[in-house]
C-alpha positions in Angstrom: 28.2 -86.9 -122.9 29.4 -90.1 -121.4 33.1 -90.8 -121.2 34.4 -92.7 -124.1 37.2 -95.1 -124.7 39.8 -92.4 -125.1 39.8 -91.3 -121.5 43.0 -92.4 -119.8 42.7 -94.9 -116.9 45.4 -97.4 -117.3 47.3 -96.2 -114.2 44.1 -96.0 -112.1 43.5 -99.2 -110.2 41.8 -100.1 -107.0 40.7 -96.6 -106.1 44.3 -95.4 -105.5 44.1 -91.7 -105.3 47.7 -90.9 -106.2 47.5 -93.1 -109.4 44.2 -91.6 -110.5 45.2 -88.0 -109.9 48.4 -88.6 -112.0 46.2 -88.8 -115.0 44.6 -85.4 -114.5 46.7 -82.8 -116.4 49.1 -85.5 -117.5 50.9 -85.6 -120.8 48.7 -88.0 -122.6 47.2 -85.4 -125.0 49.9 -82.7 -124.7 51.2 -83.1 -128.2 47.7 -82.7 -129.8 46.4 -79.8 -127.6 47.0 -76.3 -126.9 46.7 -74.6 -123.5 44.7 -71.6 -122.3 45.5 -70.2 -118.8 42.4 -69.6 -116.7 42.1 -66.6 -114.4 43.3 -68.6 -111.3 46.4 -69.9 -113.3 44.9 -73.4 -114.1 46.0 -74.7 -117.5 43.0 -75.7 -119.7 43.8 -77.9 -122.6 41.9 -77.4 -125.9 42.1 -78.5 -129.6 40.9 -77.0 -132.8 39.4 -78.8 -135.8 38.4 -77.3 -139.1 38.2 -73.8 -140.5 35.4 -71.3 -140.4 33.4 -69.5 -137.7 34.2 -70.8 -134.3 32.0 -73.1 -132.2 33.3 -74.0 -128.7 32.0 -77.3 -127.4 31.4 -77.9 -123.7 31.1 -81.5 -122.7 28.8 -82.9 -120.0 29.7 -84.9 -116.9 32.3 -87.6 -116.8 33.7 -86.9 -120.3 36.8 -85.2 -121.9 37.5 -83.4 -125.1 38.1 -86.8 -126.9 34.5 -87.8 -126.3 33.4 -84.7 -128.5 35.6 -85.7 -131.4 32.6 -86.8 -133.5 30.8 -83.5 -132.8 34.0 -81.6 -133.8 34.4 -83.4 -137.0 30.7 -83.0 -138.0 31.0 -79.2 -137.4 34.3 -79.1 -139.3 32.5 -80.8 -142.2 29.8 -78.2 -141.9 32.2 -75.4 -142.4 33.1 -74.4 -138.9 36.2 -74.3 -136.6 35.3 -76.6 -133.7 37.0 -76.2 -130.4 37.0 -79.1 -127.9 38.5 -78.7 -124.5 39.1 -80.6 -121.2 37.1 -79.0 -118.3 39.2 -78.7 -115.2 40.1 -82.0 -113.5 39.7 -83.8 -116.7 42.1 -85.1 -119.3 45.0 -82.9 -120.0 43.7 -79.8 -118.0 44.8 -78.9 -114.5 42.8 -78.3 -111.4 42.8 -76.3 -108.2 41.4 -77.7 -105.0 38.1 -76.3 -104.1 37.2 -75.0 -107.5 33.7 -73.5 -107.8 31.4 -72.8 -110.8 32.9 -69.4 -111.0 36.3 -71.0 -111.9 34.6 -73.0 -114.7 33.1 -69.9 -116.1 36.6 -68.4 -116.2 37.9 -71.5 -117.9 35.4 -71.1 -120.7 36.2 -67.4 -121.0 39.9 -68.3 -121.3 39.3 -70.8 -124.0 37.1 -68.4 -126.0 39.8 -65.6 -125.6 42.5 -68.1 -126.7 40.7 -68.9 -130.0 40.0 -65.3 -130.9 37.2 -64.0 -128.7 34.4 -64.6 -131.1 32.6 -67.9 -130.8 29.3 -69.6 -130.6 29.0 -72.2 -127.8 27.5 -75.7 -127.9 27.0 -77.1 -124.5 25.7 -80.6 -123.7 24.2 -81.7 -120.5 26.0 -80.0 -117.6 28.1 -78.3 -120.3 24.9 -76.5 -121.5 24.3 -75.3 -117.9 27.9 -73.9 -117.8 27.3 -72.2 -121.2 24.2 -70.6 -120.0 25.6 -69.5 -116.6 28.7 -68.1 -118.4 26.8 -66.1 -120.8 24.7 -64.7 -117.9 27.9 -63.5 -116.3 29.2 -61.7 -119.3 31.4 -64.2 -121.0 31.0 -63.2 -124.7 29.2 -65.7 -126.9 27.8 -65.1 -130.4 25.1 -67.7 -129.9 24.1 -70.4 -127.5 23.2 -74.0 -128.4 22.0 -75.7 -125.3 21.7 -79.5 -125.6 19.5 -81.3 -122.9 20.5 -79.1 -119.9 19.7 -81.1 -116.7 17.9 -78.3 -115.0 15.4 -79.5 -112.3 13.7 -76.1 -111.5 13.7 -77.0 -107.9 11.9 -80.4 -108.3 13.4 -83.6 -107.0 16.8 -82.0 -106.5 19.7 -84.1 -105.2 20.5 -83.9 -101.5 22.2 -80.8 -100.4 25.2 -82.8 -99.0 25.8 -84.7 -102.3 28.9 -82.6 -103.3 30.4 -82.9 -99.8 29.9 -86.7 -99.8 31.5 -87.0 -103.3 34.5 -84.9 -102.2 35.0 -87.1 -99.2 35.0 -90.2 -101.4 37.6 -88.5 -103.6 39.7 -87.3 -100.7 39.8 -90.9 -99.3 40.6 -92.5 -102.6 37.2 -94.0 -103.3 36.9 -92.9 -106.9 34.6 -95.8 -107.7 32.2 -94.9 -105.0 32.2 -91.2 -106.1 31.3 -92.2 -109.7 28.5 -94.6 -108.7 27.0 -92.2 -106.2 27.1 -89.3 -108.7 25.5 -91.5 -111.4 22.8 -92.6 -108.9 22.1 -89.4 -107.1 23.4 -86.6 -109.2 22.4 -87.8 -112.6 19.5 -90.1 -111.6 20.4 -93.1 -113.6 18.6 -96.3 -112.8 20.6 -98.7 -110.5 20.6 -101.4 -113.1 22.2 -99.1 -115.6 24.7 -97.9 -113.2 25.6 -101.5 -112.3 26.1 -102.3 -115.9 28.4 -99.4 -116.3 30.4 -100.4 -113.3 30.8 -103.9 -114.7 31.9 -102.7 -118.1 35.4 -101.8 -119.5 34.1 -98.2 -119.7 34.1 -97.8 -115.9 37.9 -97.8 -115.5 38.1 -94.7 -117.9 35.7 -92.8 -115.6 37.8 -93.1 -112.4 40.3 -90.3 -113.2 37.3 -88.0 -113.6 36.0 -88.4 -110.1 36.9 -85.0 -108.9 34.9 -83.4 -111.7 31.7 -85.0 -110.3 32.0 -82.6 -107.3 32.3 -79.7 -109.7 29.4 -80.8 -111.9 27.2 -81.3 -108.8 27.9 -77.8 -107.6 27.4 -76.2 -111.0 24.0 -77.8 -111.7 22.8 -77.3 -108.0 23.7 -73.6 -108.2 21.9 -73.1 -111.6 19.1 -75.7 -111.4 16.5 -72.9 -110.9 17.6 -70.4 -113.5 18.2 -66.8 -112.4 16.7 -63.9 -114.1 20.2 -63.2 -115.6 20.3 -66.7 -117.1 16.9 -66.3 -118.6 17.7 -62.9 -119.9 20.9 -63.5 -121.8 21.1 -61.4 -125.0 22.7 -64.0 -127.3 20.4 -66.0 -129.5 19.6 -69.2 -127.7 18.7 -72.5 -129.3 17.7 -75.4 -127.0 18.1 -78.9 -128.4 16.7 -82.3 -127.3 16.0 -85.7 -128.7 12.5 -87.2 -129.0 13.7 -90.1 -126.9 15.6 -89.1 -123.9 15.2 -89.1 -120.1 12.0 -87.5 -118.8 13.8 -84.9 -116.7 15.7 -83.7 -119.8 12.5 -83.4 -121.9 10.9 -81.3 -119.2 14.0 -79.3 -118.6 14.4 -78.4 -122.4 10.7 -77.5 -122.9 10.5 -75.5 -119.7 13.8 -73.6 -120.2 12.7 -72.6 -123.8 9.3 -71.4 -122.5 10.9 -69.3 -119.8 13.3 -67.5 -122.3 12.1 -64.8 -124.5 13.1 -65.6 -128.1 14.6 -69.0 -127.3 13.9 -71.6 -129.9 13.3 -75.3 -129.2 14.7 -77.8 -131.7 13.7 -81.5 -131.4 16.5 -83.6 -133.0 15.1 -87.2 -133.7 18.5 -88.5 -134.5 19.7 -87.7 -130.9 18.7 -90.6 -128.6 18.9 -91.1 -124.9 21.1 -88.1 -124.1 23.6 -88.7 -126.9 23.6 -85.8 -129.4 23.9 -87.0 -133.0 26.9 -85.2 -134.4 25.7 -84.7 -138.0 22.1 -83.6 -137.0 23.4 -81.3 -134.4 26.0 -79.7 -136.8 23.1 -79.2 -139.3 21.0 -77.3 -136.7 23.9 -75.1 -135.9 24.7 -74.4 -139.6 21.2 -73.5 -140.4 21.2 -70.8 -137.6 24.7 -69.5 -138.1 24.9 -69.4 -141.9 
């Protein structure tokens, strides 16, 4: 999910590292969100919407819990309790230097435990990768809904040193360079699209999320060729994709479904160009969890 207008960036100017990092874990959503404590002590902020069976939403790259508000509202309208949360180094959650994919798995486990320990999980983009990795490592999930996971299956993978270069940009206060490099090399967006994002008002909102690009890069690189454990998760798996989306995501969704016994592929026409349609996505989930 792309970052939206609710991401805090007013204090992040000119690539100044201290100003940007002040927004991570700050008080901007403290009054609206609860906190789970991850295994390493990192506070993870989450919010609940609606009543009913629990669905935990995991955002993709460069986004916060606020960007999943539409999905949460649609799920609440469909009779679920939707849980949105800020992944580490985003929004109102904290961070720990050198965090690995294992830490993000623990973050999800902490959120699920905090909301009662019984939840389905809806992951979008890198959030779908995290959901699948977590389930393969024993995090309890009732069902998995994986929306356009960016798995490359070893084809045209980003450079091995991408995460190191992104971390160097972040450490030296070049948040704008980290975002642009991640969009070009990690996500694979066309240069003209990236330049358009950089020239837009949206770009300032992405700068406080620069550290998270390192974590997303490491997560997707580690899981890009799914392990036997990932392909053999026991929870029911539904893979979702739009009809119109990036070619790599079409291939990934179809290939992942084919590699998992019992997985179901659902094409959601209303979801366009890697943006899940809230109402249509909630409908798919309701039909399978009713």
